[in-house]
PyMOL Python script that loads the backbone (N, CA, C, O; Angstrom):
from pymol import cmd

cmd.read_pdbstr("""\
ATOM      1  N   UNK A   1     -25.527 -12.185 -13.964  1.00  0.00           N
ATOM      2  CA  UNK A   1     -24.775 -11.057 -13.432  1.00  0.00           C
ATOM      3  C   UNK A   1     -24.009 -11.456 -12.169  1.00  0.00           C
ATOM      4  O   UNK A   1     -22.901 -10.969 -11.945  1.00  0.00           O
ATOM      5  N   UNK A   2     -24.579 -12.328 -11.347  1.00  0.00           N
ATOM      6  CA  UNK A   2     -23.924 -12.745 -10.114  1.00  0.00           C
ATOM      7  C   UNK A   2     -22.593 -13.442 -10.393  1.00  0.00           C
ATOM      8  O   UNK A   2     -21.618 -13.252  -9.665  1.00  0.00           O
ATOM      9  N   UNK A   3     -22.564 -14.254 -11.458  1.00  0.00           N
ATOM     10  CA  UNK A   3     -21.315 -14.956 -11.768  1.00  0.00           C
ATOM     11  C   UNK A   3     -20.215 -13.978 -12.194  1.00  0.00           C
ATOM     12  O   UNK A   3     -19.041 -14.210 -11.906  1.00  0.00           O
ATOM     13  N   UNK A   4     -20.582 -12.891 -12.874  1.00  0.00           N
ATOM     14  CA  UNK A   4     -19.594 -11.867 -13.252  1.00  0.00           C
ATOM     15  C   UNK A   4     -19.039 -11.207 -11.992  1.00  0.00           C
ATOM     16  O   UNK A   4     -17.827 -11.018 -11.879  1.00  0.00           O
ATOM     17  N   UNK A   5     -19.905 -10.855 -11.049  1.00  0.00           N
ATOM     18  CA  UNK A   5     -19.463 -10.251  -9.800  1.00  0.00           C
ATOM     19  C   UNK A   5     -18.571 -11.200  -9.011  1.00  0.00           C
ATOM     20  O   UNK A   5     -17.564 -10.789  -8.434  1.00  0.00           O
ATOM     21  N   UNK A   6     -18.946 -12.452  -8.992  1.00  0.00           N
ATOM     22  CA  UNK A   6     -18.130 -13.440  -8.273  1.00  0.00           C
ATOM     23  C   UNK A   6     -16.762 -13.564  -8.929  1.00  0.00           C
ATOM     24  O   UNK A   6     -15.750 -13.630  -8.231  1.00  0.00           O
ATOM     25  N   UNK A   7     -16.713 -13.598 -10.244  1.00  0.00           N
ATOM     26  CA  UNK A   7     -15.433 -13.669 -10.940  1.00  0.00           C
ATOM     27  C   UNK A   7     -14.569 -12.448 -10.650  1.00  0.00           C
ATOM     28  O   UNK A   7     -13.363 -12.574 -10.439  1.00  0.00           O
ATOM     29  N   UNK A   8     -15.176 -11.280 -10.639  1.00  0.00           N
ATOM     30  CA  UNK A   8     -14.435 -10.056 -10.333  1.00  0.00           C
ATOM     31  C   UNK A   8     -13.946 -10.077  -8.891  1.00  0.00           C
ATOM     32  O   UNK A   8     -12.831  -9.646  -8.597  1.00  0.00           O
ATOM     33  N   UNK A   9     -14.788 -10.580  -7.996  1.00  0.00           N
ATOM     34  CA  UNK A   9     -14.406 -10.660  -6.580  1.00  0.00           C
ATOM     35  C   UNK A   9     -13.252 -11.635  -6.397  1.00  0.00           C
ATOM     36  O   UNK A   9     -12.280 -11.336  -5.702  1.00  0.00           O
ATOM     37  N   UNK A  10     -13.364 -12.791  -7.018  1.00  0.00           N
ATOM     38  CA  UNK A  10     -12.292 -13.787  -6.909  1.00  0.00           C
ATOM     39  C   UNK A  10     -10.990 -13.263  -7.508  1.00  0.00           C
ATOM     40  O   UNK A  10      -9.913 -13.500  -6.960  1.00  0.00           O
ATOM     41  N   UNK A  11     -11.083 -12.555  -8.627  1.00  0.00           N
ATOM     42  CA  UNK A  11      -9.892 -11.966  -9.240  1.00  0.00           C
ATOM     43  C   UNK A  11      -9.272 -10.928  -8.311  1.00  0.00           C
ATOM     44  O   UNK A  11      -8.052 -10.874  -8.156  1.00  0.00           O
ATOM     45  N   UNK A  12     -10.129 -10.096  -7.686  1.00  0.00           N
ATOM     46  CA  UNK A  12      -9.626  -9.113  -6.717  1.00  0.00           C
ATOM     47  C   UNK A  12      -8.898  -9.805  -5.574  1.00  0.00           C
ATOM     48  O   UNK A  12      -7.785  -9.421  -5.215  1.00  0.00           O
ATOM     49  N   UNK A  13      -9.531 -10.826  -5.004  1.00  0.00           N
ATOM     50  CA  UNK A  13      -8.931 -11.527  -3.871  1.00  0.00           C
ATOM     51  C   UNK A  13      -7.587 -12.147  -4.245  1.00  0.00           C
ATOM     52  O   UNK A  13      -6.626 -12.068  -3.480  1.00  0.00           O
ATOM     53  N   UNK A  14      -7.526 -12.760  -5.418  1.00  0.00           N
ATOM     54  CA  UNK A  14      -6.284 -13.398  -5.866  1.00  0.00           C
ATOM     55  C   UNK A  14      -5.181 -12.357  -6.074  1.00  0.00           C
ATOM     56  O   UNK A  14      -4.067 -12.517  -5.576  1.00  0.00           O
ATOM     57  N   UNK A  15      -5.499 -11.297  -6.808  1.00  0.00           N
ATOM     58  CA  UNK A  15      -4.478 -10.285  -7.093  1.00  0.00           C
ATOM     59  C   UNK A  15      -4.108  -9.467  -5.864  1.00  0.00           C
ATOM     60  O   UNK A  15      -2.933  -9.163  -5.656  1.00  0.00           O
ATOM     61  N   UNK A  16      -5.092  -9.109  -5.050  1.00  0.00           N
ATOM     62  CA  UNK A  16      -4.808  -8.323  -3.846  1.00  0.00           C
ATOM     63  C   UNK A  16      -3.932  -9.118  -2.880  1.00  0.00           C
ATOM     64  O   UNK A  16      -3.026  -8.558  -2.263  1.00  0.00           O
ATOM     65  N   UNK A  17      -4.191 -10.402  -2.746  1.00  0.00           N
ATOM     66  CA  UNK A  17      -3.370 -11.246  -1.880  1.00  0.00           C
ATOM     67  C   UNK A  17      -1.944 -11.315  -2.392  1.00  0.00           C
ATOM     68  O   UNK A  17      -0.996 -11.132  -1.628  1.00  0.00           O
ATOM     69  N   UNK A  18      -1.791 -11.576  -3.677  1.00  0.00           N
ATOM     70  CA  UNK A  18      -0.466 -11.678  -4.288  1.00  0.00           C
ATOM     71  C   UNK A  18       0.301 -10.359  -4.168  1.00  0.00           C
ATOM     72  O   UNK A  18       1.475 -10.350  -3.798  1.00  0.00           O
ATOM     73  N   UNK A  19      -0.355  -9.265  -4.477  1.00  0.00           N
ATOM     74  CA  UNK A  19       0.308  -7.957  -4.454  1.00  0.00           C
ATOM     75  C   UNK A  19       0.618  -7.493  -3.033  1.00  0.00           C
ATOM     76  O   UNK A  19       1.656  -6.876  -2.794  1.00  0.00           O
ATOM     77  N   UNK A  20      -0.273  -7.786  -2.095  1.00  0.00           N
ATOM     78  CA  UNK A  20      -0.010  -7.429  -0.698  1.00  0.00           C
ATOM     79  C   UNK A  20       1.192  -8.198  -0.168  1.00  0.00           C
ATOM     80  O   UNK A  20       2.051  -7.632   0.508  1.00  0.00           O
ATOM     81  N   UNK A  21       1.250  -9.482  -0.475  1.00  0.00           N
ATOM     82  CA  UNK A  21       2.406 -10.276  -0.042  1.00  0.00           C
ATOM     83  C   UNK A  21       3.693  -9.777  -0.676  1.00  0.00           C
ATOM     84  O   UNK A  21       4.745  -9.815  -0.037  1.00  0.00           O
ATOM     85  N   UNK A  22       3.635  -9.310  -1.915  1.00  0.00           N
ATOM     86  CA  UNK A  22       4.829  -8.758  -2.570  1.00  0.00           C
ATOM     87  C   UNK A  22       5.285  -7.481  -1.878  1.00  0.00           C
ATOM     88  O   UNK A  22       6.483  -7.277  -1.684  1.00  0.00           O
ATOM     89  N   UNK A  23       4.339  -6.616  -1.503  1.00  0.00           N
ATOM     90  CA  UNK A  23       4.684  -5.380  -0.787  1.00  0.00           C
ATOM     91  C   UNK A  23       5.301  -5.715   0.569  1.00  0.00           C
ATOM     92  O   UNK A  23       6.311  -5.127   0.957  1.00  0.00           O
ATOM     93  N   UNK A  24       4.698  -6.654   1.284  1.00  0.00           N
ATOM     94  CA  UNK A  24       5.221  -7.045   2.596  1.00  0.00           C
ATOM     95  C   UNK A  24       6.630  -7.617   2.483  1.00  0.00           C
ATOM     96  O   UNK A  24       7.486  -7.343   3.324  1.00  0.00           O
ATOM     97  N   UNK A  25       6.866  -8.402   1.453  1.00  0.00           N
ATOM     98  CA  UNK A  25       8.203  -8.964   1.236  1.00  0.00           C
ATOM     99  C   UNK A  25       9.211  -7.851   0.966  1.00  0.00           C
ATOM    100  O   UNK A  25      10.321  -7.883   1.496  1.00  0.00           O
ATOM    101  N   UNK A  26       8.839  -6.878   0.156  1.00  0.00           N
ATOM    102  CA  UNK A  26       9.742  -5.757  -0.141  1.00  0.00           C
ATOM    103  C   UNK A  26      10.018  -4.931   1.110  1.00  0.00           C
ATOM    104  O   UNK A  26      11.136  -4.453   1.298  1.00  0.00           O
ATOM    105  N   UNK A  27       9.012  -4.757   1.969  1.00  0.00           N
ATOM    106  CA  UNK A  27       9.232  -4.038   3.226  1.00  0.00           C
ATOM    107  C   UNK A  27      10.187  -4.808   4.139  1.00  0.00           C
ATOM    108  O   UNK A  27      11.024  -4.217   4.820  1.00  0.00           O
ATOM    109  N   UNK A  28      10.048  -6.129   4.141  1.00  0.00           N
ATOM    110  CA  UNK A  28      10.960  -6.956   4.922  1.00  0.00           C
ATOM    111  C   UNK A  28      12.394  -6.782   4.417  1.00  0.00           C
ATOM    112  O   UNK A  28      13.323  -6.662   5.216  1.00  0.00           O
ATOM    113  N   UNK A  29      12.572  -6.768   3.115  1.00  0.00           N
ATOM    114  CA  UNK A  29      13.895  -6.576   2.513  1.00  0.00           C
ATOM    115  C   UNK A  29      14.427  -5.186   2.844  1.00  0.00           C
ATOM    116  O   UNK A  29      15.610  -5.024   3.141  1.00  0.00           O
ATOM    117  N   UNK A  30      13.550  -4.181   2.791  1.00  0.00           N
ATOM    118  CA  UNK A  30      13.956  -2.828   3.172  1.00  0.00           C
ATOM    119  C   UNK A  30      14.430  -2.812   4.623  1.00  0.00           C
ATOM    120  O   UNK A  30      15.401  -2.134   4.958  1.00  0.00           O
ATOM    121  N   UNK A  31      13.741  -3.560   5.477  1.00  0.00           N
ATOM    122  CA  UNK A  31      14.126  -3.651   6.883  1.00  0.00           C
ATOM    123  C   UNK A  31      15.535  -4.185   7.080  1.00  0.00           C
ATOM    124  O   UNK A  31      16.183  -3.875   8.079  1.00  0.00           O
ATOM    125  N   UNK A  32      16.010  -4.979   6.140  1.00  0.00           N
ATOM    126  CA  UNK A  32      17.382  -5.486   6.224  1.00  0.00           C
ATOM    127  C   UNK A  32      18.401  -4.354   6.151  1.00  0.00           C
ATOM    128  O   UNK A  32      19.521  -4.499   6.640  1.00  0.00           O
ATOM    129  N   UNK A  33      18.028  -3.239   5.550  1.00  0.00           N
ATOM    130  CA  UNK A  33      18.932  -2.083   5.458  1.00  0.00           C
ATOM    131  C   UNK A  33      19.171  -1.430   6.819  1.00  0.00           C
ATOM    132  O   UNK A  33      20.046  -0.573   6.942  1.00  0.00           O
ATOM    133  N   UNK A  34      18.418  -1.815   7.826  1.00  0.00           N
ATOM    134  CA  UNK A  34      18.588  -1.249   9.164  1.00  0.00           C
ATOM    135  C   UNK A  34      19.848  -1.776   9.863  1.00  0.00           C
ATOM    136  O   UNK A  34      20.241  -1.247  10.903  1.00  0.00           O
ATOM    137  N   UNK A  35      20.470  -2.791   9.314  1.00  0.00           N
ATOM    138  CA  UNK A  35      21.664  -3.389   9.900  1.00  0.00           C
ATOM    139  C   UNK A  35      22.832  -2.406   9.822  1.00  0.00           C
ATOM    140  O   UNK A  35      23.419  -2.217   8.756  1.00  0.00           O
ATOM    141  N   UNK A  36      23.163  -1.789  10.938  1.00  0.00           N
ATOM    142  CA  UNK A  36      24.227  -0.775  10.975  1.00  0.00           C
ATOM    143  C   UNK A  36      25.625  -1.378  10.796  1.00  0.00           C
ATOM    144  O   UNK A  36      26.578  -0.649  10.522  1.00  0.00           O
ATOM    145  N   UNK A  37      25.755  -2.665  10.945  1.00  0.00           N
ATOM    146  CA  UNK A  37      27.057  -3.291  10.698  1.00  0.00           C
ATOM    147  C   UNK A  37      27.335  -3.406   9.201  1.00  0.00           C
ATOM    148  O   UNK A  37      28.489  -3.476   8.779  1.00  0.00           O
ATOM    149  N   UNK A  38      26.268  -3.424   8.405  1.00  0.00           N
ATOM    150  CA  UNK A  38      26.420  -3.565   6.962  1.00  0.00           C
ATOM    151  C   UNK A  38      26.207  -2.245   6.213  1.00  0.00           C
ATOM    152  O   UNK A  38      26.701  -2.076   5.098  1.00  0.00           O
ATOM    153  N   UNK A  39      25.470  -1.309   6.829  1.00  0.00           N
ATOM    154  CA  UNK A  39      25.102  -0.082   6.140  1.00  0.00           C
ATOM    155  C   UNK A  39      25.315   1.131   7.037  1.00  0.00           C
ATOM    156  O   UNK A  39      25.309   1.030   8.264  1.00  0.00           O
ATOM    157  N   UNK A  40      25.503   2.273   6.397  1.00  0.00           N
ATOM    158  CA  UNK A  40      25.620   3.546   7.113  1.00  0.00           C
ATOM    159  C   UNK A  40      24.541   4.471   6.568  1.00  0.00           C
ATOM    160  O   UNK A  40      24.399   4.627   5.356  1.00  0.00           O
ATOM    161  N   UNK A  41      23.787   5.080   7.468  1.00  0.00           N
ATOM    162  CA  UNK A  41      22.706   5.969   7.060  1.00  0.00           C
ATOM    163  C   UNK A  41      22.419   6.963   8.166  1.00  0.00           C
ATOM    164  O   UNK A  41      22.776   6.751   9.325  1.00  0.00           O
ATOM    165  N   UNK A  42      21.767   8.055   7.786  1.00  0.00           N
ATOM    166  CA  UNK A  42      21.430   9.098   8.756  1.00  0.00           C
ATOM    167  C   UNK A  42      19.950   9.011   9.132  1.00  0.00           C
ATOM    168  O   UNK A  42      19.153   8.374   8.443  1.00  0.00           O
ATOM    169  N   UNK A  43      19.608   9.662  10.232  1.00  0.00           N
ATOM    170  CA  UNK A  43      18.203   9.724  10.647  1.00  0.00           C
ATOM    171  C   UNK A  43      17.380  10.447   9.586  1.00  0.00           C
ATOM    172  O   UNK A  43      16.231  10.080   9.340  1.00  0.00           O
ATOM    173  N   UNK A  44      17.956  11.470   8.955  1.00  0.00           N
ATOM    174  CA  UNK A  44      17.247  12.195   7.909  1.00  0.00           C
ATOM    175  C   UNK A  44      16.897  11.278   6.738  1.00  0.00           C
ATOM    176  O   UNK A  44      15.803  11.368   6.181  1.00  0.00           O
ATOM    177  N   UNK A  45      17.808  10.414   6.376  1.00  0.00           N
ATOM    178  CA  UNK A  45      17.552   9.475   5.287  1.00  0.00           C
ATOM    179  C   UNK A  45      16.436   8.503   5.647  1.00  0.00           C
ATOM    180  O   UNK A  45      15.577   8.193   4.821  1.00  0.00           O
ATOM    181  N   UNK A  46      16.457   8.029   6.879  1.00  0.00           N
ATOM    182  CA  UNK A  46      15.411   7.110   7.343  1.00  0.00           C
ATOM    183  C   UNK A  46      14.061   7.822   7.349  1.00  0.00           C
ATOM    184  O   UNK A  46      13.057   7.259   6.913  1.00  0.00           O
ATOM    185  N   UNK A  47      14.036   9.056   7.841  1.00  0.00           N
ATOM    186  CA  UNK A  47      12.783   9.827   7.855  1.00  0.00           C
ATOM    187  C   UNK A  47      12.260  10.049   6.444  1.00  0.00           C
ATOM    188  O   UNK A  47      11.054   9.979   6.212  1.00  0.00           O
ATOM    189  N   UNK A  48      13.151  10.313   5.508  1.00  0.00           N
ATOM    190  CA  UNK A  48      12.741  10.534   4.125  1.00  0.00           C
ATOM    191  C   UNK A  48      12.128   9.267   3.533  1.00  0.00           C
ATOM    192  O   UNK A  48      11.112   9.332   2.841  1.00  0.00           O
ATOM    193  N   UNK A  49      12.738   8.124   3.803  1.00  0.00           N
ATOM    194  CA  UNK A  49      12.209   6.842   3.321  1.00  0.00           C
ATOM    195  C   UNK A  49      10.790   6.623   3.836  1.00  0.00           C
ATOM    196  O   UNK A  49       9.880   6.343   3.056  1.00  0.00           O
ATOM    197  N   UNK A  50      10.601   6.753   5.167  1.00  0.00           N
ATOM    198  CA  UNK A  50       9.303   6.440   5.741  1.00  0.00           C
ATOM    199  C   UNK A  50       8.262   7.520   5.483  1.00  0.00           C
ATOM    200  O   UNK A  50       7.068   7.223   5.437  1.00  0.00           O
ATOM    201  N   UNK A  51       8.689   8.760   5.314  1.00  0.00           N
ATOM    202  CA  UNK A  51       7.753   9.818   4.930  1.00  0.00           C
ATOM    203  C   UNK A  51       7.207   9.542   3.534  1.00  0.00           C
ATOM    204  O   UNK A  51       6.022   9.746   3.271  1.00  0.00           O
ATOM    205  N   UNK A  52       8.073   9.079   2.648  1.00  0.00           N
ATOM    206  CA  UNK A  52       7.647   8.757   1.291  1.00  0.00           C
ATOM    207  C   UNK A  52       6.689   7.568   1.290  1.00  0.00           C
ATOM    208  O   UNK A  52       5.671   7.589   0.597  1.00  0.00           O
ATOM    209  N   UNK A  53       7.009   6.544   2.055  1.00  0.00           N
ATOM    210  CA  UNK A  53       6.127   5.375   2.148  1.00  0.00           C
ATOM    211  C   UNK A  53       4.784   5.786   2.741  1.00  0.00           C
ATOM    212  O   UNK A  53       3.737   5.406   2.216  1.00  0.00           O
ATOM    213  N   UNK A  54       4.801   6.558   3.831  1.00  0.00           N
ATOM    214  CA  UNK A  54       3.551   7.021   4.462  1.00  0.00           C
ATOM    215  C   UNK A  54       2.713   7.852   3.496  1.00  0.00           C
ATOM    216  O   UNK A  54       1.496   7.681   3.420  1.00  0.00           O
ATOM    217  N   UNK A  55       3.361   8.748   2.761  1.00  0.00           N
ATOM    218  CA  UNK A  55       2.663   9.600   1.800  1.00  0.00           C
ATOM    219  C   UNK A  55       1.978   8.753   0.732  1.00  0.00           C
ATOM    220  O   UNK A  55       0.829   9.004   0.367  1.00  0.00           O
ATOM    221  N   UNK A  56       2.686   7.764   0.245  1.00  0.00           N
ATOM    222  CA  UNK A  56       2.123   6.911  -0.799  1.00  0.00           C
ATOM    223  C   UNK A  56       0.948   6.095  -0.266  1.00  0.00           C
ATOM    224  O   UNK A  56      -0.072   5.958  -0.941  1.00  0.00           O
ATOM    225  N   UNK A  57       1.090   5.555   0.940  1.00  0.00           N
ATOM    226  CA  UNK A  57      -0.012   4.798   1.539  1.00  0.00           C
ATOM    227  C   UNK A  57      -1.247   5.667   1.728  1.00  0.00           C
ATOM    228  O   UNK A  57      -2.368   5.233   1.466  1.00  0.00           O
ATOM    229  N   UNK A  58      -1.036   6.894   2.184  1.00  0.00           N
ATOM    230  CA  UNK A  58      -2.161   7.805   2.403  1.00  0.00           C
ATOM    231  C   UNK A  58      -2.842   8.192   1.100  1.00  0.00           C
ATOM    232  O   UNK A  58      -4.028   8.520   1.103  1.00  0.00           O
ATOM    233  N   UNK A  59      -2.120   8.160  -0.008  1.00  0.00           N
ATOM    234  CA  UNK A  59      -2.740   8.494  -1.286  1.00  0.00           C
ATOM    235  C   UNK A  59      -3.491   7.302  -1.881  1.00  0.00           C
ATOM    236  O   UNK A  59      -4.426   7.488  -2.660  1.00  0.00           O
ATOM    237  N   UNK A  60      -3.097   6.097  -1.526  1.00  0.00           N
ATOM    238  CA  UNK A  60      -3.729   4.891  -2.079  1.00  0.00           C
ATOM    239  C   UNK A  60      -4.956   4.455  -1.275  1.00  0.00           C
ATOM    240  O   UNK A  60      -5.965   4.057  -1.857  1.00  0.00           O
ATOM    241  N   UNK A  61      -4.877   4.527   0.040  1.00  0.00           N
ATOM    242  CA  UNK A  61      -5.948   4.014   0.896  1.00  0.00           C
ATOM    243  C   UNK A  61      -7.329   4.587   0.573  1.00  0.00           C
ATOM    244  O   UNK A  61      -8.296   3.825   0.550  1.00  0.00           O
ATOM    245  N   UNK A  62      -7.466   5.883   0.324  1.00  0.00           N
ATOM    246  CA  UNK A  62      -8.806   6.412   0.025  1.00  0.00           C
ATOM    247  C   UNK A  62      -9.443   5.805  -1.226  1.00  0.00           C
ATOM    248  O   UNK A  62     -10.666   5.826  -1.365  1.00  0.00           O
ATOM    249  N   UNK A  63      -8.647   5.278  -2.115  1.00  0.00           N
ATOM    250  CA  UNK A  63      -9.199   4.668  -3.319  1.00  0.00           C
ATOM    251  C   UNK A  63     -10.051   3.445  -3.003  1.00  0.00           C
ATOM    252  O   UNK A  63     -10.889   3.046  -3.812  1.00  0.00           O
ATOM    253  N   UNK A  64      -9.844   2.854  -1.841  1.00  0.00           N
ATOM    254  CA  UNK A  64     -10.568   1.649  -1.449  1.00  0.00           C
ATOM    255  C   UNK A  64     -11.822   1.937  -0.632  1.00  0.00           C
ATOM    256  O   UNK A  64     -12.573   1.017  -0.311  1.00  0.00           O
ATOM    257  N   UNK A  65     -12.054   3.185  -0.296  1.00  0.00           N
ATOM    258  CA  UNK A  65     -13.230   3.534   0.502  1.00  0.00           C
ATOM    259  C   UNK A  65     -14.373   3.950  -0.407  1.00  0.00           C
ATOM    260  O   UNK A  65     -14.178   4.612  -1.426  1.00  0.00           O
ATOM    261  N   UNK A  66     -15.547   3.551  -0.016  1.00  0.00           N
ATOM    262  CA  UNK A  66     -16.738   3.946  -0.747  1.00  0.00           C
ATOM    263  C   UNK A  66     -17.086   5.363  -0.305  1.00  0.00           C
ATOM    264  O   UNK A  66     -17.214   5.641   0.888  1.00  0.00           O
ATOM    265  N   UNK A  67     -17.233   6.231  -1.258  1.00  0.00           N
ATOM    266  CA  UNK A  67     -17.567   7.612  -0.922  1.00  0.00           C
ATOM    267  C   UNK A  67     -19.028   7.871  -1.227  1.00  0.00           C
ATOM    268  O   UNK A  67     -19.584   7.344  -2.190  1.00  0.00           O
ATOM    269  N   UNK A  68     -19.626   8.678  -0.402  1.00  0.00           N
ATOM    270  CA  UNK A  68     -21.003   9.069  -0.637  1.00  0.00           C
ATOM    271  C   UNK A  68     -21.015  10.105  -1.747  1.00  0.00           C
ATOM    272  O   UNK A  68     -20.204  11.031  -1.769  1.00  0.00           O
ATOM    273  N   UNK A  69     -21.932   9.929  -2.645  1.00  0.00           N
ATOM    274  CA  UNK A  69     -22.069  10.904  -3.716  1.00  0.00           C
ATOM    275  C   UNK A  69     -22.805  12.111  -3.151  1.00  0.00           C
ATOM    276  O   UNK A  69     -23.964  12.019  -2.745  1.00  0.00           O
ATOM    277  N   UNK A  70     -22.118  13.229  -3.134  1.00  0.00           N
ATOM    278  CA  UNK A  70     -22.730  14.433  -2.576  1.00  0.00           C
ATOM    279  C   UNK A  70     -23.483  15.180  -3.669  1.00  0.00           C
ATOM    280  O   UNK A  70     -23.012  15.324  -4.797  1.00  0.00           O
ATOM    281  N   UNK A  71     -24.648  15.640  -3.299  1.00  0.00           N
ATOM    282  CA  UNK A  71     -25.473  16.403  -4.220  1.00  0.00           C
ATOM    283  C   UNK A  71     -25.120  17.875  -4.078  1.00  0.00           C
ATOM    284  O   UNK A  71     -24.778  18.346  -2.993  1.00  0.00           O
ATOM    285  N   UNK A  72     -25.210  18.590  -5.192  1.00  0.00           N
ATOM    286  CA  UNK A  72     -24.959  20.014  -5.169  1.00  0.00           C
ATOM    287  C   UNK A  72     -26.086  20.720  -4.443  1.00  0.00           C
ATOM    288  O   UNK A  72     -27.258  20.389  -4.618  1.00  0.00           O
ATOM    289  N   UNK A  73     -25.715  21.708  -3.616  1.00  0.00           N
ATOM    290  CA  UNK A  73     -26.734  22.441  -2.859  1.00  0.00           C
ATOM    291  C   UNK A  73     -26.214  23.841  -2.619  1.00  0.00           C
ATOM    292  O   UNK A  73     -25.057  24.022  -2.240  1.00  0.00           O
ATOM    293  N   UNK A  74     -27.062  24.832  -2.836  1.00  0.00           N
ATOM    294  CA  UNK A  74     -26.703  26.232  -2.551  1.00  0.00           C
ATOM    295  C   UNK A  74     -27.172  26.627  -1.187  1.00  0.00           C
ATOM    296  O   UNK A  74     -26.963  27.765  -0.767  1.00  0.00           O
TER     297      UNK A  74
END
""", "prot")
cmd.dss("prot")
cmd.show_as("cartoon", "prot")
cmd.util.cbc("prot")
cmd.orient("prot")
């Protein structure tokens, strides 16, 4: 059983590293859009972009936390 857990852990580490680096790269590319000499945008548009990113992050992060199983009680 330990070898199965280790394989799952190693797979998680490999995929999480790869996917995190891909997200960071995409954020870096998004940051290139901040160049006002090349692009025109409003503060509202910027707020909408980051509100959407923040919302998505807040929906994903709880999936990684261990939750206590609550028992029903009257």
